[in-house]
N, C-alpha and C positions, 0 to 999 in steps of 0.2 A: 274245496280250495280251487280258485281259478287257475287255469293253465295257459301259459304263454310260451309259444315255441322258442323265441329268442327275444327277450325284452330289449327295449331301447336303452342303450347305455349312455352315460354322460359323455360329452365330447367337447373338444375345444373348437371344432369347425362345424359350420352349417352353411347351407346354400339356398338360393332361390332361383328357380327356373321359370322362364316366361316363354310361351310359344303363342304367337299370333297366327291368324289364317295366312296361308301361303300367298305371297304377293304384297304383304304389308310393308310399307316403306321402312328403310333402315332407321330413319330419324325417329319414327314413332317408337320403335323398340329401344332405341338409345335413351329417349326421354323416360321411358318406363324403368329402365335399369337405373337411371339417376334418381328417380323417385324411390326405388327400393334402397339404394345406398343412403339417401337422406333419412329414410326410416330407420336404417341401421344405426346411424350416428345419434339418433334420439335415445338409443338405449343407454348411452353413457350417462346422461343426466338422470334417467329413470332409476338406474341401478347403482348410482354413485355411492349412496349411503350404505349399501350392503357389500361393497367391495373393499378389500384390504387397503388401507391408507388412502381411501377415496380416489383411487385411480380410475382411468377410463376403462370400461369393460372391453371395448373393441381394441384389439391389438393391430390387426391388419384387415384390409379389404382388397378384393380383386374382382374384376368383372370382365366379361367377354360379350360382345355383341356380334351376331352373325354365326355363332357356332355354340353347340352344347356338346362337350366331349363325351365319348363313350365311357361308361363307368359300370364295372361289374357286369351284371346281367342285362343292363339297359343300353340300348343302342344310341349312338349319337345323332344329333340333328344339326343341319347346316342351312344357312340362308339368312337374309336380313330380317326375317320374321321371328327370330329366336334370340335369346340371350340368357346369361347366367351370372349371378353375383355370389361371391363367397365372402364370409367374414370369419375371422379368428378372434376368439375371446380369451380372457385370462384363464390360466390353468385352474382346475377345480380347487386346489389347495388355497388359492387366493380369493375364491368366491364360495366359501363352504356351504352357504344356504341358497345358492343360485344354481338351478339346474338348467341344462341346455334346452330342455323341452319348454321351460318357462321363457327363456330368451327367444326361442323360435316363435312362440305364441305372441309375445310382445312385438317382435319384429314384424310379423304379419299385421298386427293391429296398427302399428305406427306407419306402416307403408300405405295403408288405406285401400280403398277400392281401386281395382285395375280393370277397366272395362274393355270388352272386345277380345279377350284372350281365349284361346282354346285350352290352354293349360297354364296354371299358376300354382306353383308349389313352394313350400318352405320346409326344408328337411334337414335333419341332423346327419352329418357324415359319420360313418362308423357305427350304424345302428345294429350291425350284425348280419349274418347270412340268412338266407331263406326267402328273400324277395319281399314283396309288399305284404303288410298284414292281411289285406283283403285283395285278392287277385283272382278274377274269374274270366276265363277265356271262352268266348262264344265263337262257334264255327258253323258255317253253312255255305250256301252258293249265291244267294241274292244279297248284295251289299246293302241295298236300301232296307231290306227286312232286318238285316243284322244291325244296321245303324239304329233303327227304331227300337229293337230289343235292347241294345246297349243303353240307349237313352232311358228306357223304362227301368233298367237295372240300376242306373246311376241315381235316379229319383228314389228308388226303393232303399238303396244304401244310405242316401242322405236323410232318410226318416229315422235312422238309428242315432241316438245321442252319442256324441264323441267322435263321429266320423267327419273328415275334412279332406281337402285336396282330392276330391273325387274326379277322375278323368278316365279317358280311354286313349288308345293309340291310333284311332282312326283319324286321318288328316285329309280333309278335302283339298283339292288342288286349285289351280287357277281356272278362270273362265276360258272356255275353248269352244271352237266350232266343231260340232259333231255332225257327221254326214251319214245319212242312211239312204240306201238305194231305194228308188220307187218301184212298186210292183209293175211289172211289164217292161222295165228298162232292158231286160235281157232280150226281149223280142226285137229290140232295135240294135242288138249287137253290143250292148254296153254291160260290163260287169263291174262289181265293186273293185276288183283289182285294177281295171282300166282307170276308174275314177281316182283311186289312190295314187297310181303311178303318174298320171298326168298332173295331178295337184303337186306332187313332189317335184316333178320336172319343171313346172311353172314357177314355183316359189323357192325351192332349194337349188334347182338346176340339174342338168344332166351333162355328164362329161362326154364331150365329142372328140376331143383331141388333146394330145400331150406334145408340148414343144420342148425340145432339149435346149437348155440354156447353161452351157458349161457343164458342171456336175449335177445340176438340178433339173428336175422335170417340172414344167409349168403346165398345170391343168387348164384347159379351156372349157368353161361351163356355159351352157346356153340356158337362159331363163328370162323371165319378164323383167322389164326395166325396174329400177329402184322405186320410182314413183308409183308404179302399179302394185309392187309388192308391199308397200307401206299403207295401203288403204284396204279396208274390209270390203268396200263396195266392189272391188275387182273380183272378189270371189263370186259374187252374184252374176257378174258379166262373163265369167269363165265359160268356155265352150269345150265340150268333150268330143274328141275326134273318134269316129267309129272305124271299124276295119275296112269299110268301103269308102273311107275318106270324107264322110259327111261330118259336119260340125253341129252338135246339138247343145243348146244352153244347159248348163249344169243343173239349174233349178227345174228343168223338165224331166230329168232322170234321177234326181236325188233330192232329199229333204234336208235342209240345213237348219240346225238348232244350236243356239248359244246356251251352253250349260257349264256348270262347274264340274271339272273332272276330278280325278283322284290323284293325290300326291304319291301315294304308294298303296299297293294292295299286298297285305301280308298273308303268307300261307304257312301252315304247319301240316305236315303229312299230306300235302296236296289239297288241303282244305283252306278256304279263305277264313281268316280269323280276325276278331276284334277283341282286345283284352281290356277289361274294365278294372281299374285299380283304385284303392282308397287307402289313405293313412288314417290313423285314429289316435285318440288320447287314451293311453292305457290306464289312466286313473279313473276314466269314466266308462270306457267300453272294453270288451274282451273280444278279440278277433275270432277266436274259436267259437264262441257262443253266437256271434253274428253270422258267421259262415254256416254254422249248423242250422240256424233258424232260416236262413235264405234257402238252404238245400231242402229243408222240410216243407216250406210253404211256397215262397215266391217262385223259385226256379222251375219246379214242375208245372206251375200254372203258366209261366212264361213260355215254356215249350209248347203248351197247348195253344196259346195265343198266337205264336209265331211258328207255324209248321215248317219243318226243315231246319230249325235252329237246334243245336245241341251245345252243351257246355262242359267245361272241365275246370276243376279247382286247381289253381296254380298258386305260386307264391308260398307263403308260410304253411298253408293248409297241406299242399302237396309235399313240401319238404318235411313237415312234421310227420305225415303218414309214412313216408319212406324211411325216415330215421327210426320211428317207433317199431316198424316191422323188422328192420335190421337189428335193432337193439333187443327186441324180444327173442329173436333167434339166438343171438349171442348170449343172452342171459340164461336161456334154457340150457345151452351147451355148457356154460360155466357152472350152473347148478349140478348138472350131471357129472362133471369132472370133480367137483367138490365132494359129491356123494361117493363116487368111486374111490377117491383117495382116502376118505374116512373109512369106508367099508373095508378096504384092503388093510388099513392100519388096525382097526378094532376087530376085524373078522366077525362083523355083525351087520345085520340089515337095519335093526331098529335103533341102535345107538347113533348112527349118523343122522337119522331123522330127528332124534332128540336134540342133537347138537345144532341142526339146521333150523330148529324152531326159533332161534334167535333172529333169523332173517326177517320174519314179519314184525317182530318187536322193533327192529331197526327201521323198517319202513314206517311204522307208526310214529316213532320219534322224529323221523325226517319231516313228515307232514306237519306234526305239531310244531316243529322248529320253524318252518316257513310261516305258520300262523303267528307264532310269537314275534318273529322278526318283521312281520308285515310284508312278506314277499310272495309273489306268485310262484307256483311250481313251473319250472322251465325245463328245456331239454338238458341244460347243464345240471339241473337238480337230479334228473333221471340218471345221468352219468354218475353222479355222486352216490345215488342209491344202489346202482349196480356194483360200484366199487365197494360200497359198504357191506354188501353181501359176503365178500371174502374176508372182511375184517371182524365182523361181529361173531363169527363162529369161533374165534380164538379163545374167548372167555369160556364158552361152553366146552370147548375141547380140553381146556385145562382142568375143569371140574370133573368131567367124565373120565378122563385118564387117571386122575387121582383116585376116584372111587373104584375103578377097576383094579388099580394096584393094591389098594387096601383090602378089597374083597379077596383078591388072590392070596394075600397074606393070612387070610382066615378071619379078618374082622367082620363082624356082623354088618349086614347091608345098611340098616338104618343108622348105625353108629358110624359107618364109613361115609355116609352121605352128610351127616352132621359135621364130621371131622373135615370133610372137603371144604365146607363153607367156612370153617374156622381157619383152616390152614391156608387155603388159596384165596381168601378174601383180599389180603394185601396185594398179591401179584395181579389179581384181576383188576382191582381199583387202580393200581399204579399204571398198568398197561393202558387202560382207557384214559386215565388222566393225562398221561404224557402225550397221547395222540391228540386229545382235545386241546391241550396247551399248545401244541405245535400249530394247530389250525386257528388259534385265537387271534394272532396278528392279522390274518387274512379276513376274519370276521369284522374286525374294527377298521380295516383299510378304507380310505376315502378317495384314493387316487382313481382316476378314470380307467387306467390300464388294468386294474385289479378287480373292479366292481363286478364284472361279468362272471368272475369265479366265486363270488360270495355264495350264490345258491348251492354250489357243489360243497363248499365248506360247511354250510348249514346242514345239508343232508348227512355229511359224514359225522360232524360233531354231535348234533342233537340225536341222530340215530344211534350213535355209539353209546351215548349216555343212557338213553332209554333201554337199549338192549342189555347194557351192563346191569342196570338196576333190576330189570325183570329176570335176567338170566340167573342171578344169584339166588332167586327164590324159586322160579318156575322150573328150571332145568333139573335141579336135584329132586324136586317133588315129582316131576314127570318120570324121572328115572325109576323112582320107587313104584309109582303106579303101574308103569309098563312091566316092571319085574314081577309085581304081584299078579297082574293079568296073565303073564306068561306062565307062572307057576300054577295058577288056577286052571288054565286051559290044559296044561300038561298033566295035571293031577298030582304034582309034587306037593310036599308039605309047605306050610306057610313060611313066609319070609322071616328069618330069625331077627 
């Protein structure tokens, strides 16, 4: 059975984010947002025949240009190079066979190609916790090497069917003048600090005086004229004054290069990082399988190709690992508590083990239930399985307790076992039936708010049905077998 940490649930809201290179004009981003909104309105005609009363699928639209708000674990972006558009569609009850994932896919198709963007995503709001399905963080010291490794990783992820919206959080900045001191400049009495200070004084200014004007202080700044500060050629004509009052042309003591800088340099634990993320179609691909395959083949080879680069698995892979480790610890503690409670009640070590054999039966039923319902096993399913462990022991407990009471009355063991099945059959069946009946409305629920709980209901209901059916046969038989083995080992006479 495929495993998904937290599946994409249906939603009434979805959004599209656009990020151009830093310095892109505001008008360019605005035109792209209008193109995205136009693509959204085309959804009405495409889905009209599948919507109740042939209504418009789109209820509301909203867009922002110049800012992408911070959301959950994702930081915000600001500037004329970015924008975001939201759409709200009809509730799921009024579009029973239209999923949000299908709407998002068609929205992307109707929008068409958007050229020149660094990031272009179409996403459902409310897909659940855990981060991106595929999220790999690269860290190192050389940004150029990290950028090359990130590009190679994105190309590798794109080779897997079902992956889309593959991007990273590395953002190049604007074009800038980068100045490097020439070898031998220090012999003339010029340091990099001198160059930086005099450049700042010339173009930004240096405060030489404050004039009191009533309650306010007016700063007097000395700097180059406005005409000189607005031309790049003035940088080449700039002269650096040495400590002995000599003036040396800047290009004689420094090398000036025009390069694109970095908008931001992100760090985690004092290491520079670039995070590569990808969304995927869960009907086509499985995030856990892709990440496992990348970790086995591509990522180790990438580290060899780019020395000094390391990686960490983030997003759903990391959250899933943390949750499973915590859940396993809690499950072991719960099993120990159940065993201790049963052992103290029955004053036996083997009878609690017989009762707890219902737990693997419940697990089997839960897995089969997901297969029958066509669902992936999720973290919510695991929660249901853990809860199921405390429920399925009830039926076994009823049978074992009845057998003990009958044997204490002097009834022969085999007769007591048969009588327990006859007498306790109705209570066992009714206990399980009422529990499953209580979960039935949740299993058939179609509202988007309740869909993420359905895997838990499947684990509980199908696991309980399987455990009940097998418990009625297996537990009494196991009781007799263990009793026979005990008597055989101790040398007592045969079971009556």
